[in-house]
C-alpha positions as a Python dict, from the first residue, in 0.01 Angstrom:
ca = {
    (1, 'M'): (0, 0, 0),
    (2, 'I'): (-28, 391, -168),
    (3, 'T'): (21, 197, -470),
    (4, 'K'): (-278, -12, -421),
    (5, 'L'): (-499, 251, -262),
    (6, 'L'): (-427, 452, -545),
    (7, 'A'): (-564, 180, -855),
    (8, 'L'): (-922, 201, -559),
    (9, 'L'): (-904, 525, -672),
    (10, 'L'): (-876, 511, -1039),
    (11, 'L'): (-1121, 183, -1100),
    (12, 'P'): (-1426, 352, -1089),
    (13, 'L'): (-1279, 619, -1299),
    (14, 'A'): (-1145, 344, -1548),
    (15, 'A'): (-1470, 176, -1580),
    (16, 'L'): (-1630, 508, -1646),
    (17, 'S'): (-1447, 575, -1956),
    (18, 'M'): (-1487, 251, -2047),
    (19, 'T'): (-1897, 288, -2044),
    (20, 'A'): (-1842, 590, -2237),
    (21, 'A'): (-1608, 431, -2526),
    (22, 'S'): (-1869, 194, -2557),
    (23, 'A'): (-2184, 514, -2565),
    (24, 'V'): (-2024, 616, -2870),
    (25, 'A'): (-2230, 570, -3114),
    (26, 'K'): (-2111, 333, -3444),
    (27, 'T'): (-2044, 601, -3794),
    (28, 'L'): (-1981, 507, -4130),
    (29, 'R'): (-1832, 779, -4393),
    (30, 'F'): (-2071, 711, -4712),
    (31, 'S'): (-2120, 914, -5012),
    (32, 'G'): (-1983, 1203, -4859),
    (33, 'Y'): (-2196, 1206, -4501),
    (34, 'D'): (-2160, 1096, -4229),
    (35, 'F'): (-2383, 797, -4106),
    (36, 'V'): (-2477, 677, -3760),
    (37, 'V'): (-2522, 295, -3774),
    (38, 'R'): (-2862, 221, -3517),
    (39, 'A'): (-2706, 112, -3173),
    (40, 'A'): (-2835, -206, -3027),
    (41, 'G'): (-3164, -292, -2868),
    (42, 'K'): (-3528, -356, -2995),
    (43, 'G'): (-3760, -146, -3089),
    (44, 'G'): (-3988, -56, -3394),
    (45, 'P'): (-4045, -60, -3657),
    (46, 'G'): (-4156, -454, -3607),
    (47, 'P'): (-4076, -402, -3343),
    (48, 'N'): (-3703, -614, -3445),
    (49, 'N'): (-3381, -626, -3262),
    (50, 'W'): (-3121, -425, -3388),
    (51, 'D'): (-2749, -472, -3432),
    (52, 'P'): (-2501, -251, -3515),
    (53, 'A'): (-2272, -530, -3662),
    (54, 'N'): (-2534, -559, -3952),
    (55, 'A'): (-2459, -259, -4118),
    (56, 'W'): (-2087, -197, -4282),
    (57, 'L'): (-1898, -111, -4570),
    (58, 'D'): (-1704, -307, -4769),
    (59, 'K'): (-1351, -175, -4992),
    (60, 'Q'): (-1553, -6, -5242),
    (61, 'G'): (-1718, 212, -4997),
    (62, 'R'): (-2010, 48, -5024),
    (63, 'L'): (-2300, 33, -4744),
    (64, 'H'): (-2399, -327, -4646),
    (65, 'L'): (-2673, -378, -4491),
    (66, 'K'): (-2793, -736, -4348),
    (67, 'L'): (-3066, -894, -4162),
    (68, 'D'): (-3017, -1253, -4075),
    (69, 'K'): (-3079, -1502, -3769),
    (70, 'R'): (-2818, -1560, -3481),
    (71, 'G'): (-2795, -1714, -3109),
    (72, 'G'): (-3233, -1815, -3239),
    (73, 'R'): (-3307, -1409, -3299),
    (74, 'W'): (-3348, -1186, -3551),
    (75, 'F'): (-3168, -904, -3597),
    (76, 'A'): (-3228, -580, -3869),
    (77, 'A'): (-2957, -316, -3943),
    (78, 'E'): (-3062, 101, -3998),
    (79, 'V'): (-2848, 379, -4050),
    (80, 'Y'): (-2898, 750, -4045),
    (81, 'T'): (-2677, 1105, -4169),
    (82, 'K'): (-2613, 1277, -3831),
    (83, 'K'): (-2661, 1601, -4115),
    (84, 'R'): (-3051, 1710, -4132),
    (85, 'L'): (-3101, 1707, -4571),
    (86, 'G'): (-3423, 1921, -4712),
    (87, 'F'): (-3595, 2011, -5065),
    (88, 'G'): (-3358, 1848, -5326),
    (89, 'T'): (-3338, 1497, -5506),
    (90, 'Y'): (-3208, 1189, -5345),
    (91, 'E'): (-3104, 907, -5518),
    (92, 'F'): (-3003, 609, -5436),
    (93, 'K'): (-2822, 301, -5602),
    (94, 'V'): (-2855, -60, -5515),
    (95, 'S'): (-2808, -381, -5546),
    (96, 'G'): (-2970, -677, -5462),
    (97, 'R'): (-3330, -846, -5623),
    (98, 'V'): (-3527, -594, -5393),
    (99, 'D'): (-3851, -727, -5579),
    (100, 'K'): (-3748, -1107, -5442),
    (101, 'F'): (-3808, -984, -5110),
    (102, 'D'): (-3966, -1231, -4913),
    (103, 'R'): (-4287, -1172, -4765),
    (104, 'N'): (-4193, -1014, -4441),
    (105, 'V'): (-3864, -853, -4569),
    (106, 'V'): (-3872, -373, -4595),
    (107, 'L'): (-3588, -198, -4735),
    (108, 'G'): (-3658, 141, -4656),
    (109, 'L'): (-3529, 461, -4802),
    (110, 'F'): (-3660, 742, -4604),
    (111, 'N'): (-3626, 1098, -4416),
    (112, 'Y'): (-3785, 1074, -4085),
    (113, 'P'): (-3887, 1371, -3810),
    (114, 'P'): (-3684, 1435, -3493),
    (115, 'A'): (-3868, 1510, -3211),
    (116, 'D'): (-3882, 1934, -3297),
    (117, 'V'): (-3931, 1887, -3653),
    (118, 'G'): (-4297, 1603, -3599),
    (119, 'E'): (-4404, 1290, -3459),
    (120, 'D'): (-4448, 1018, -3549),
    (121, 'T'): (-4618, 891, -3895),
    (122, 'T'): (-4613, 1261, -3971),
    (123, 'N'): (-4281, 1406, -4275),
    (124, 'E'): (-4179, 1160, -4374),
    (125, 'I'): (-4068, 1069, -4791),
    (126, 'D'): (-4055, 686, -4887),
    (127, 'I'): (-3944, 471, -5066),
    (128, 'E'): (-3993, 141, -5021),
    (129, 'F'): (-3981, -212, -5095),
    (130, 'A'): (-4270, -498, -4882),
    (131, 'R'): (-4496, -687, -4897),
    (132, 'W'): (-4567, -551, -4560),
    (133, 'G'): (-4702, -988, -4487),
    (134, 'R'): (-4907, -1091, -4751),
    (135, 'K'): (-4719, -1285, -5071),
    (136, 'T'): (-4955, -1062, -5363),
    (137, 'N'): (-4893, -724, -5227),
    (138, 'A'): (-4681, -520, -5503),
    (139, 'I'): (-4348, -519, -5329),
    (140, 'G'): (-4260, -118, -5474),
    (141, 'N'): (-4451, 161, -5268),
    (142, 'Y'): (-4375, 504, -5279),
    (143, 'S'): (-4489, 761, -4954),
    (144, 'I'): (-4614, 1033, -4758),
    (145, 'W'): (-4645, 1152, -4467),
    (146, 'P'): (-4805, 1475, -4377),
    (147, 'A'): (-4689, 1790, -4203),
    (148, 'E'): (-4915, 1775, -3988),
    (149, 'S'): (-5060, 1504, -3745),
    (150, 'G'): (-5461, 1450, -3832),
    (151, 'V'): (-5384, 1406, -4163),
    (152, 'D'): (-5413, 1143, -4394),
    (153, 'Y'): (-5097, 1016, -4497),
    (154, 'T'): (-5056, 923, -4931),
    (155, 'T'): (-4949, 587, -5013),
    (156, 'K'): (-4849, 466, -5418),
    (157, 'S'): (-4798, 53, -5471),
    (158, 'F'): (-4605, -153, -5852),
    (159, 'D'): (-4521, -440, -5873),
    (160, 'F'): (-4147, -500, -6125),
    (161, 'T'): (-3967, -716, -6223),
    (162, 'L'): (-3527, -617, -6307),
    (163, 'N'): (-3527, -822, -6642),
    (164, 'S'): (-3141, -749, -6636),
    (165, 'G'): (-2965, -771, -6324),
    (166, 'A'): (-2979, -730, -5915),
    (167, 'A'): (-2942, -376, -5978),
    (168, 'S'): (-3164, -73, -5992),
    (169, 'T'): (-3198, 294, -5871),
    (170, 'H'): (-3446, 497, -5720),
    (171, 'S'): (-3484, 822, -5603),
    (172, 'F'): (-3701, 1136, -5519),
    (173, 'D'): (-3728, 1479, -5624),
    (174, 'W'): (-3836, 1702, -5268),
    (175, 'R'): (-3984, 2013, -5342),
    (176, 'S'): (-4248, 2231, -5127),
    (177, 'R'): (-4491, 2169, -5373),
    (178, 'A'): (-4468, 1869, -5457),
    (179, 'I'): (-4209, 1481, -5520),
    (180, 'D'): (-4119, 1326, -5774),
    (181, 'F'): (-4041, 970, -5728),
    (182, 'L'): (-3842, 761, -5966),
    (183, 'S'): (-3749, 416, -6017),
    (184, 'R'): (-3496, 227, -6292),
    (185, 'E'): (-3348, -35, -6394),
    (186, 'G'): (-2984, -39, -6344),
    (187, 'H'): (-2736, 191, -6266),
    (188, 'R'): (-2722, 424, -6575),
    (189, 'T'): (-3036, 657, -6460),
    (190, 'D'): (-3007, 788, -6822),
    (191, 'K'): (-3041, 465, -6988),
    (192, 'G'): (-3227, 241, -6781),
    (193, 'R'): (-3580, 123, -6788),
    (194, 'V'): (-3823, 320, -6586),
    (195, 'I'): (-4001, 96, -6370),
    (196, 'H'): (-4226, 305, -6255),
    (197, 'R'): (-4304, 727, -6136),
    (198, 'W'): (-4532, 901, -5953),
    (199, 'T'): (-4592, 1340, -5870),
    (200, 'F'): (-4732, 1399, -5581),
    (201, 'A'): (-4886, 1744, -5601),
    (202, 'P'): (-5179, 1815, -5348),
    (203, 'K'): (-5347, 2198, -5319),
    (204, 'Q'): (-5272, 2147, -4944),
    (205, 'Y'): (-4932, 2116, -4975),
    (206, 'R'): (-4802, 2289, -4651),
    (207, 'K'): (-5034, 2002, -4466),
    (208, 'R'): (-4924, 1700, -4664),
    (209, 'I'): (-4552, 1730, -4801),
    (210, 'P'): (-4295, 1790, -4516),
    (211, 'Q'): (-4120, 2148, -4515),
    (212, 'D'): (-3851, 2075, -4308),
    (213, 'P'): (-3498, 1891, -4285),
    (214, 'M'): (-3437, 1604, -4169),
    (215, 'P'): (-3270, 1307, -4131),
    (216, 'L'): (-3245, 1030, -4420),
    (217, 'H'): (-3289, 685, -4285),
    (218, 'I'): (-3191, 370, -4432),
    (219, 'N'): (-3309, 36, -4308),
    (220, 'L'): (-3342, -321, -4397),
    (221, 'W'): (-3607, -521, -4140),
    (222, 'A'): (-3843, -778, -4038),
    (223, 'F'): (-4231, -654, -4081),
    (224, 'Q'): (-4408, -685, -3748),
    (225, 'G'): (-4071, -829, -3623),
    (226, 'T'): (-4202, -1157, -3846),
    (227, 'P'): (-3871, -1327, -3987),
    (228, 'P'): (-3851, -1419, -4376),
    (229, 'S'): (-4100, -1696, -4419),
    (230, 'D'): (-3839, -1866, -4653),
    (231, 'G'): (-3638, -1835, -4324),
    (232, 'K'): (-3315, -1733, -4565),
    (233, 'P'): (-3055, -1437, -4441),
    (234, 'V'): (-3158, -1114, -4658),
    (235, 'E'): (-2824, -850, -4773),
    (236, 'I'): (-2896, -531, -4971),
    (237, 'V'): (-2638, -335, -5040),
    (238, 'I'): (-2626, 64, -5175),
    (239, 'D'): (-2400, 118, -5324),
    (240, 'S'): (-2414, 502, -5342),
    (241, 'F'): (-2645, 755, -5206),
    (242, 'R'): (-2663, 1132, -5368),
    (243, 'F'): (-2817, 1447, -5250),
    (244, 'T'): (-2874, 1755, -5495),
    (245, 'P'): (-3042, 2067, -5347),
    (246, 'N'): (-3278, 2185, -5456),
}
């Protein structure tokens, strides 16, 4: 009787422990940083269904992100750094034909503000590969969302074709007064063909350029939650991420 009573008393504690364990976020140690994997659920952008199983590291330590269909639903993936990063150069080496994305597929490499830095549609620096639902749109996009709400965002789009394989390198150098974007073919940044480069240097830089450190996000998702029009899953590899502070 006493044993049974103890077992009954311990049941709630065991259930609580299991709930706490399941609430612990999945993390990945990638390129020297701890990345939190977005938890399962539905939400923006899109909205999409998010699944932590769609982000993982391979034996070489490379980050894989996948957009795929299971049980009649499509699932996206997102990771973000625990640490907030500030002014400096952000470099991403990517493997995958980002130039051949379906019109509904989006890969984002970007900073995003926590609530204490700013609201949504502010304080973002983005490199995105997306055609935003129209196959005639350019695939490459550099965007800056202002430090203050009510100020227009700025974006620069460009098209390109990878001529020598699936490797490309993309970066932005974030400074208080300006941001330099650069995309190259291949993973040798000193040798690769320049795909596109652009400098954003507004006069009202404190209003138009984010000024506070933020987590770095990487995500792969479906625009407006619409599945790829060709019905094919997409997998992208981020071979490495490097941050060099100014």
